[in-house]
N, C-alpha and C positions, 0 to 999 in steps of 0.2 A: 253329854250333859256333865258339866262341872259339879263335883260333890265336895263339900266342905269337909276337911280332915279335923282330927282334934287338935293339930298343931296350929292350923289355920284358925280354929275357932278360939285358941288361946290368944293368938296375936290380935285377933279382932276384939276380944273382950278386954285385952290389956289397954287398947288405945281408944275404945268406944267412948269413955267418959270425958275425953276432951271436949273442952267448952268452946262452942262456936265463936263466942266472944273473944276467947283467947287467940283462937286462930285468926280472926279478922284483924286483931291488933298486931299479929306477926306480919301480915301481908299488906296492912294498910299503906306503907311506905312504898311498896311495889306497885300497888294499884294507882296511887298518885303519880308515880313516874310514868307508867303506863299511859294515864289519861293526859298528861302533860305532853308526852310524846304525841300522841294521836292528835290532840289540838294543833300541834306544830306542823304536823304533816298535812293537815286538812284546811289550812289557811287558803282562802279562795284565790283562784287564779282566773284564767279565761274562762268564759260561760260560767259565771257565778252562781247561776241558779243549779247548775250541776252540782257544784261544790257545797251547796247549801243542803241539797238532798242527799249527798254523801255523808256529810257531817250530821245530818239529822239522825241517821240510823246507827252511826257509829258512836256518838257522843251523847247517849241517851241512857246512860246508867247500866250498862251491861256488866256482868260479873267478872269479865275479863279472865275467864277460866283458862283458855288457851295461851295468851300471853303470860299469865302467872305460871303456868306448868313450863314454859320455856325458862323463865327467869329463875325459878324455884330449883329447877334441874340443874342449871348452870352453877347455881349457889351451892347446892348439895354437893358438888364435885370440887368445891373449894374454890371457885373463880368468882370474879367480879361479874355481876350480871349485866353491866353497862353495854359491853360489846354485843350482847343477845338481844338488846331493846329493838333495834330495827326488825328482826326477824320475829320477835314477839308481836310487834305492831302489824306487821304484814300478815300474820295469821289471823289477827282480829279483823283486819279489813276483808279478808276472804270469808271469815264466818259471817261478818255483817252482809256481805254481798248475797250469801246464801239465804240468810234470812228475809231479806228483801224480796228475793225471787220465790222462796218458799210461800210467802204470804200472798203472792198475786192470785188473782182469781182462777188462772189456768192450773195452779198447784193446789195449795191449801186454802186459798180463799179466805184469808183472816183479815179483818179490818183493824186488829189490835196487836201491838207488840210492845213490850216492857211498858204496859200501862199508858200507851200513847197510841194515836192513830198509826197504822203501819204505813210504810213509805207510799204506797200506791193510793192509799186512802188520802194522805195529806198532799201529795204532789201529782197524782194521776199515773196511770199505768205506763205511758211512754216514757216519763222522767225516771220512774221507778226502775224500769228495765235498764235504761242507761246509766243510772246511777250504780246499778249492781255490776254491770258490765265494767264501769269505770274502776270500782273498788277492786275488783279482781286484777285488773291489768295494773292498776296503781301498786298493788301488793308486790308485784314482781318487778316494777320499776324500782321500788325501793331495794329489794333483795338483791338487784344487779347492779347497785351503785358501786363504781370502782373504789377498791380499797376497804370495802365495808368490813370484811374478814380476811384472813389468810386465804389465798386463792382455792386452794383444795377444800377447805372448810366451807367457804362461800358456794362452791358447786354443789357440795354435799347437801347443804341447807336448801338450795334452790330445787335440786332434784327431789328432795324429800318431800317439800311443800307442793310441788307441781304434781307429784304421784298421788298425794293425798287429796288435792282438791279436783282433779279432773277425771277423765273417763276410767281411771284405775282405782278410783276412791269416792269422793263424796257424790259426784255426779252420777256415777254408776249405781250408787246406793239409792239415790233418788228415784232413778228409773225402775229399779226393782221394787222400791215401795210403791210405786204407781201402777206399774204394770206387770210386775212379776207374778207367775203363778206359783202356788204353794200346795204341795201335795200333803195330805193329812198325816202321812207316815213320816214326813220330813219337815214338819212345820218349825220346829224349834231350830233346826239347822238353817233352814231358809231365813227365818227372822234374825238369826244371830249374824248371817251374812250381811243382811240389810243394815243392821246395827253397825257392824265392824266398818262398812264401807261408808254409810251416810254420816255417821257421828264419830265413830272410832278412829278413822284414818287421821282426821285433823288433830285428835288427842295424841294419838300416837306421833304423829309429827311434831307436834309441840314439845313432847318428851324428848323425842330423838334429836331434834334441833338444839335444844338445850344441852344435851349430851355431847353432840358434835363441837358446839362452840366452847363447852366446858372440858373438852379434852378426854372424854371417856375412853377408857380401853375396851377391848372387844368384850370381855366378861361383864363389864359394867353396862355396855350397850345392850347386851341380850337380856340382862336382869331388868333394866329400865324399860326395855320394849314389852317384856312380859307384864311389868307393872301397867304400863299404858294401855296395852290391849284388854287387861282384864278391868281397868278402870273404865275404859270406853263402853263396855258391856254393862257394867253396873250403873254407869251414869245414865245410859239410854233406858235401861229398864226402870230406873227411879223416875226418869222423866215421864214416861208412860203412864206410870202409877199416878203421878201428880196430875197429869192430864185428866185422868177420870175422877180424882178426889179433890182437886184444887177448885179455886174460884177465879173469876176475872181480876178481883183485887189481890189475891196472893200470887197469881201466875203472872199478871200483866199482859195476858193474851186469853182468847176465848177458850174456855175449858171445853172437855169432852169433844174436842175436834176430831180425834182419832175414832171415837165411837160413831159420830155423825157420818163420817167418811168411810166406815167399815174398814178402817186400817187393820192390817194384821200385826199385831203387837205381842209382847211377851204376856201381859196380863189377859189379852184375848186368848191366848194359847193355853194358859194354865191356870188363869185367875189371879185375884190380887194377892191373896195371901202366899202363894207359891212364888209368884213373881218377886214380892218383897223379900222372901228368903233366899232367893237365887241372886238378887242383886247384892245381898249380903255375903252370899258364897263367892261372888266375884270379887267383892271388896276384900274379902280375906285373903283371896289369891293375889290380889295387887300388894297388899301389905306383905305378904310372904316373899313376894319377888323382891321387895325393898330389902328384906333381910339378907338376900343372897348377893347383893349387888357390891358388896365390900365397900360401902361409901360410909364415911363417918357421920354425916349429918343427914339424916333421913326424916327427922321429926316434922318437918314442914311439909315434905311431900306426902307423908302419912297423913297429917291433918287435912290436907287438901282432898285426899281420897275419902276420908271420912265425912267432911263436910259435903262433898258432891253426892254422896249416897244417903246421908241423913237429912240433907236439905228438905224444906217443905215448901219451897217456891223456886 
């Protein structure tokens, strides 16, 4: 179990007063760029009903957390974010495919996503499954376009995202979440592993891809990876807290699904108050990691971490 130190508490207190509106104004232009690029990628081609279903789940008001982490990391290293935009969009396509499949009756069985009918509720299960499959494959089509990045960097980015999204990452986490057995004596370690794989790997990949494209050196990559891993845990703990405390209006999806399905979550293991405290502890760890990264401009990455853990939706 990670424990918050005095230094980490000071860092957290130093930054905790940042206003969400200020942060949103800082990243609004990046969100606009991501949305415009996603719209361009999702122009209909053959089988237009497939592209309609794909676009429906991507272009429906998501926070764009993973693409923003790619772009913000690249910018933090002093580089233009434009070359990182295709990788940022590819990660959002993979994230969207995972949400489509998560909502299916065979998995989480949720008819709502981001305040709208989920993909299978709108288009039926068959097209929902196919649109998720297509988004996953299309992400790698984009990532493998010739000349997208310098060859070595492009291979690093491809490998990073493949590891994060497949049987070494997100898919493995989903299986453990559904079928894994958790011993009472090791429940937090087991839950942490699920979080790290199911949610944390894509967040880690987003930061590391931004770092690869931004030209991070070895020590910067180590520090940014620590930031991403701590942030992934904090983000998922807060997500599970909100599942218990939020509403359909605030969350845009059915609340208390974890409780209904007897999911093993951090709040289930330690209670709401302790879970909230531990989310903040991991937030403090993420902020501390940025202090060791030897990067001049970390304010927006700090603000992003705060936003993700302090959010109420």
